N, C-alpha and C positions, 0 to 999 in steps of 0.2 A: 877745509874740504871744499874742492871746487864743485860748482853746481853741475848737474848732469841733465842734458836735454834728451828728449825722446828720440829724435832722429840720430843722434850720435851713438845710441845704443844699438841701432839696427842698420849698420853700414851695408851688410850683405843683402838686405832687402832692397835698399835704394839703388844698389849697383847691378843687380841681376836683371837681364833682359827678359822680362816676363812675357809669356804669350797670353792669349785670351783666357781668363780664369773660367773655371767651370765649377758648378756646385754639385755636391753629391749628398744625397739624403739617405742615410742608413735606415733600414727597416726595423730598427730596434724600437722598443716600447718608448724609450726616451731619446728621441733623435738628437744628434749633434750636427751642426753645420760645419763642413770642412771646406776650406779654401784651397783649391788645387791649381797649380801652375806648372807649365812645362818649361824647363830651362835646360838647354843643351841635350834635349832628347830624354831627360829624366823628369819624372814627376816629383814635384816638391810640394809637400802638404803642410798646412798649418791649421790646426783646429781652432775654433773660435775661443775656446777656453784657454788655449795656449797664448793666443794673441792678447786676450784680456788679462791673463796672468802677467804677461810681459809688460803691458802698459801699467798695471798696478804696481809692479816692482819699480819701474822707472819713476812713477809718481811718488812712491814711498821714499826712494832715494833723494828725489828733489826736496821732499818735505824735511828729511833728516838734515840735508845740507843747509836748507833755509833756517831750520830751527837752531842748528849749531851756530850759524852766523848771528842770529837774533840773540841767542844766549850770551855770546861773547860781547855783543854791543850792550846788552842790558847790564852785564857784570861791570863793564867799563864805566857805564853811566852811574852805577851804584857807587863805585869807588870814588868817582869824581864828586858825587853828592856828599859822601861821607867826609871827604877831605875838606870840602867847602864848609860843611857843618861844623867840623872840628875847628877850623880856622876862625869861623864866626864866633863860636863859643869862647875861644881863647881871647879874641879881641874884646868880647863883652867883659870877661873877667879882668882884663887889663884896664879897661875904662872904669869899672867899678872899684878896682883896687886903688886906682889913683884918687878917685872921689872919696873913698872911705879913709884913706891915709891923710887926706886933707882935713877930715873931721872925725878923728878917732873917738871923740866923746859921744858920737851918735851910734856907735856899735851896739850898745844894749837896745836902743830904740829900733834899730834895723832888725835885730834878732826877734824882738817882740812883734814887730810889724809882720814879719814872715810867719811867725807862730800863729798869731791871731787871724791872719788871712787863711791859713790852712786848717785851723781847728774848728772852723764853722761847719766842717763836714758832718753830715748826718747819715749814718749807715742805713737807717730805715727807709729814708726817702732818696738816698744816694744823691743828695744835693749839697751845695756849698763846697767847701774845700779851698784849695789854693787856686782861686779863679780871678784874683785881682780885684775883687769887689770892695776890698778895704780902701781902695783909692777914692771911692765915691763918698762925698761929704756926709750923707745920712748915716753911713756906717762908721766913717772915720771919727765922727763927732760923738760917738757913744762913749760912756764912762770907761769901759774896759780898754778903749783905744786912746785914752788921754795921753798927751805928750808925744804922739807918733807923727804929727803933722810935719815936724822938722825933718824926720827921716824920709818921709815921702817926698818932700821938696828936694832933698838931696838926690834922690833917685830920679826924679823928674828931669833934673838938669843932666844927669848922666844919660838918661834916655834920649835926649836930643842928640847927643854925640853918637850914641849907638845907632840911632835911626839914620844918621847921615851917611854911614858906611854900610848899612844893611842892604843887601841885594834882594831880599825876599820880603820887603815891607817892614813896617814898624814892629819892634819887639813888643810883645804883650806885657802888661803889668804883672800878669800871673807869672810869667817867666822871669821878668826883671826882679821882682821882689824876692823870689826864691834864690836866684843867682846871687843877689846882693847878700842874702843870709849866708850862703856858702862862702862867699868871699870874706865876709866878716868873721866867720868861724876860722877860716884859714889864717886871717890876721892874728887872731888870739893865739893860735898854735905857733905861728911864726914868732910872735913877740915873746912867747914862753921860751922858744929855742934860743932866741937872742939873749934873753936874761941868763939862761943856763951857760952861755958862752961869755959871760961877764960883760955883756953889752956890745960885743963885737958882732956887727951886723953881717959881715961876710961869712964868718964862722957859723953864725946862727942860721943863715940861709942854707948853708951846706948841711947843717944838722937837720934842718926841716926837710930838705930834699931827700935825705936818707930815711928819716923816720916820721915825717909829717903825715897828716891826714886831713881830708876835707870834712871829716866828722859826719854829723847827722844829715847834712844836706849833700853828701858826696855822691849819692846815686840819682840826684835830681835830673842830671843831664839825659837820662834815659827817657824822661817824660817831657823833654824840651819840645815846645810847639803848642803849649796850652793856649786856649782862647780866653779872652776876658769876659766876665759876666757883665751884662748891661745893667743889672739891677743889684742893689745891696742884698746881702744874705739876711735871713730872718734874725730878729733880735733874740737875745736870751740863750744863745749857743756858746758864748764865751764868758767865763767868770772873770771878775776883776781879780787878777792873780795876786795883787798885793794885799787883798782883803779876804781871799778865799782860804778855807781850812785845807789841811792836807787831804782830808777825805774828799772834799769837793774837787780837788785837783786829780786825785786818783779816779774819781768817778768820771770826770771829763776825759781823761786819757783812756780809761777802759772803754768808754763809749765809742771810741774810734779805733779800738783794737790795740792800744798800747798799755804797758804795764809799769810797775814801780821802777824798773831799770831805766826805761825811757824818760820817766819823770825826773829821776835823779840826774841823768846826764844832760838834761835840758834845763837845768836850774838857771843857767845864764840867760835863758830866754824869758824867764818868768818875772824879772824885775831888775832894777838898776844895781841892787846890792846882792851879788851872788852868794856871798858868805851868809848873809842874813837869811836868804831863801833856803840855803842848805841847812842852816840851824833848825829852821822850821820843819823841813822835810825829814830831818834826822829824828824828830820826835815820834815818827811813825815806825813801828817795828818792821813793816814790810819794805819801807823805802830806806831805812837806816843802813842795811848792809851795802846797798848800792851807792849811797852817799859816801860811806867810808872808802869803798873801793875807788870811787871817782876821785876823792881827795888824795888818796895814795898815788893815783896815777899821775897827778900833777907833779909829783916828785920824781917821776921817771922820765926817760928821754922820749920814748915813742908816744906816750899818752894813749896807748891802744885801748884803754878802758873807756875812752870817750866815744868810741865807735859803737854803733848799734846795728 
């Protein structure tokens, strides 16, 4: 929509040869000023409210035209930003996938690193959570985080590469750790698809593309852009998963709003031996049905029961 100027809307006014204007004041209780001009022997009148109304209309049209232009520019900028964000996230996943494939034995530690960073969340104080605080040595050295230093070292090396092509500054550890978990989960699904195809990687990738899932961490991209905590989270919020009872695990999951289903499908995050963890979880009547369903899903193609 082209912009409209005030003068362009009043060509007849600017082209008329006006004579000396005169002012008439009616004797009504609420007088109105009228501007009267003689043009070609005829009296041409415009009341003040007519002139004000005309000006108001023109200003309104100009505002509409400007707003429409601004809206289009804002929409274009938003689309560009979304595309850049998507490309950046895709590059992050590519870098992490390459790093994790080079050290597949660290997948359990990466999953546990992400879990323990996130599970420090406290609903009452709304503190903790996936804030990257686990990178700090006072927190990383705690008993529940034993054996996770190697996973963090792997991610620190990947971070250097990611930061080298990031246009918006360094990626936070909070984002890095959760994206790494998402990539690790994807690898486990992809490996399962390849096994189902008799070890044929090309067929396995095709199968994964058709039925795969990012699993528990699949929605993390919506929260991309977290900031890192400068301080370690308080102690005592994370149990030692390999020593905790099922009730302790249920209590911890319940404290942050999760239930037996989430506990069962995240068994791979709770220790290096997933089958051993599942055996323990299956001893609880509330978790047992979800463990059984989870195990059955590993025999299917889509593994949809992994998703929460």
